[in-house]
N, C-alpha and C positions, 0 to 999 in steps of 0.2 A: 882637890876636887875631881870626882869621877868624870871622865870624858864621855860625851855623848856618842852613841853609835852612828856611824855613817849611814845616811839614808840610802836604801836600795834604789837603783834606777827603775823607773816605772816599767813593770813587766810588759805591758801591752806595747809600749813604745819600742822597747828593745826587740820584742818579738816581731813587730811590724817591720822594723829595719832588717832583721834577719830574714824574714820571709821575702822581702822585696829583693835583697841582694842574692839570696839563694835562687829565686826564680830567674833572675838575670843570668846567673851562671848556668842553670839547667837548660835554659832556652838557647844556650850556645852563643850568647851575645858578648860574653867576656872573652876577648882574644888572649892568647897565651902570653903576649908581650905587654898587655895592657896593665897599667898600675892603678890600683884603687887606693885612695887616700881618705882619711877621716874627714878632712876638710871638703873634698869634692863631693863625697857621698852626703855629708851633712847639708851642703848647699842644694844638691839635687832633691833630697828627701824633705828639706825644710825643717830639720830638727837639729839638736845640738850634737856635739861630737861624742858625748858619753854613751848614749845608746848605740851609736855606730860602733864604738870601740868594743862594747860588749858583744854586739852581733858579729863582728869580725873575729873576735876571740873564739866564739862559739863555732864559727865556720871553719876556723883553723883546727880546732879540736876534732871536728867531724871529718877532717881530711879534704875539704874543698879547696882551701887556699893555704899559702904559706905567707907569713908576715915577716918582712925584712925590717929590722929596727931602723927607724928614722927614714925609711924609704917608702913604705907602704905595703900593700898586700898584692900578691900575684896568684894566678891560677896555679894550682898544684899540678905538676907534670910527672908522668911515670914513664920509664923506659918500657920497651916491648917485653923484656925479660921480667920486669916487675909486674906487668900486667898478666903475663902467663902465670907467674907465681901466685898472684892474687886469685886468679880463676881456679888454680888447684886448691887453694885454701877455701874458696867459696864453695866449690863442689863438695869438698869433704864436709863442711859445715851444713850445707843445705840437705845433703843426704841424711846426715845425722839428725837434723831437725825433723824430717819426714818419718824417720824411724822412731823417734822418741817423743814426738808431740802428744800431749794429752788431748785427745779428740772428744768434742762434745757436739751435740746437735746444733747448739748456738754457733759454735765456731765454724762448722760446715756451712751453715746458712750465710754467715758473714763472708766466707770465702766465695760462695756462689754469687753474692751481691757484688763482691770485688771484681769477679770475672765479667759481670754485666757492665759495671762501670768502665772497665778497661776497654771493652769492645766499643762502648759509646764514645769514649775519649779518643780512641784510635780513629773512628769514623769522622769525628769532628777535627782531627789533626791537632788536638790540644796537647802539644808535646810535654809541656811542663807538668800538667796535671796527670798525664799518662804516666810519666816517670814516677811521680809521687804515688800513684795507685799501684804500679808495678811493685815498687819497694814496699808499699803497705801490705800487699798480699804475702810477700815473703816474711815481713816482719810479724804478721799475725800468727803464722805458723811457728816462727821462732819464739815468740812470746809464750806459745802453748807448751814449750819445753820446760818453762819455769826456771830457766837457767839465765840469769841476768848477765853474767859474764859472756856467755855465748852470744847473746843478743847484742851486747856492746861491740864485740869483735866483728860480728857479721855486718852490723850497720856501718862500721868504719870501712870495711872492705867494699860494701855496696856503694858507698859514697865515692871512693877512689875509682872504682870501675866506671861509674856513671860519668866521671870527668872524661874518660876516654871514649865513652860511647855517645856522648851528647851530640857529636858531629856525624855520627853514623846511625842515628835513630832509625832510619828506614831499612837498615840491613836486616833487622830481626824483630822489629816491633809488631809486624803483622802475625808472627808466629806465637808470641807470648800468650795471648788469650786462649788459644787452643791447648797449649801445654798446661796452663793453669787449670783449665776445665778438666782435662784428662787426669791430672793429679788429684783434684777434689773428688772426682768420680771414683778413682781407685781407693782413696781414703774412706769414702762413704761406703764402699763395698768391703772395707776392712782388709784390703789387699795391700799391705805395707810394702811388700817386695816389689810389686808393680809400681807403686807410687815412688819408691826410691829410684827405680830404673828410669821412670819418666823424668824425675827431677835431674838425674845425672845427664840424661839426654838433652834436657832443656838447657842446662848450664853449658854443656859441651857444644851445643849448636850455636849459642851466642858467642862463645869464645872462638870457635873456628872462624866464623864470619868476621868477627872483629879483627883477629890476628891477620887473616888474609888481607883485609882492607888496609891495616896499618903497614904491613910489609910492602904493599903496592905503592902506597903514597910516600913511603920512605925512599923509594927509588927515584932517580932523575926522570922527570916527566910522568911520574906515577899518577898524579891527579888527573892528567889528560887521558891515561889509559882507562880510567873509570867513567869517563864521560859517555 
């Protein structure tokens, strides 16, 4: 007798669990040594373990967490060298995106709207949604290359970088809207070379501030130096 296909876990329930856990991470509330378990998350969210398991698997795939068998999930951590390597890769990808994106009036309008939302979220100090909007801006440009593999790699790099930046939000958040607007303006003027230079400067600026901060806090008494 043919076996019945296993029913899929309700999409909305899994997605809601994913969104809730991801927001918790992006807001910087998950500590590096903190352990997430299916049981504790299910109890907190009031749902069964199955959608929690699916949500955690998705977050691991996207580079936010690492799952230790029979122990739980932990925040994914990167060394300073890994962070610098990721920024090198991100810069190369983002500059290529600006050079090869297929621009349309609709896309440029969407990018303008993204800049406006980013400014509003910065003013409201809405960190989680600010991060999402920042990532969305870069993702819209990446999607315009029509290169799915590039988009996948860039998204993974973005996720891992944000884990390092989540506690240093104030270092560069105020500068991003200006860079984004300048990039859109250059693209609207069909000046690809200027847009590439601005994107390179944007990524380099964030990397420099983050690396300086991480080097300081890695020294004895480093966190006090920044007070």
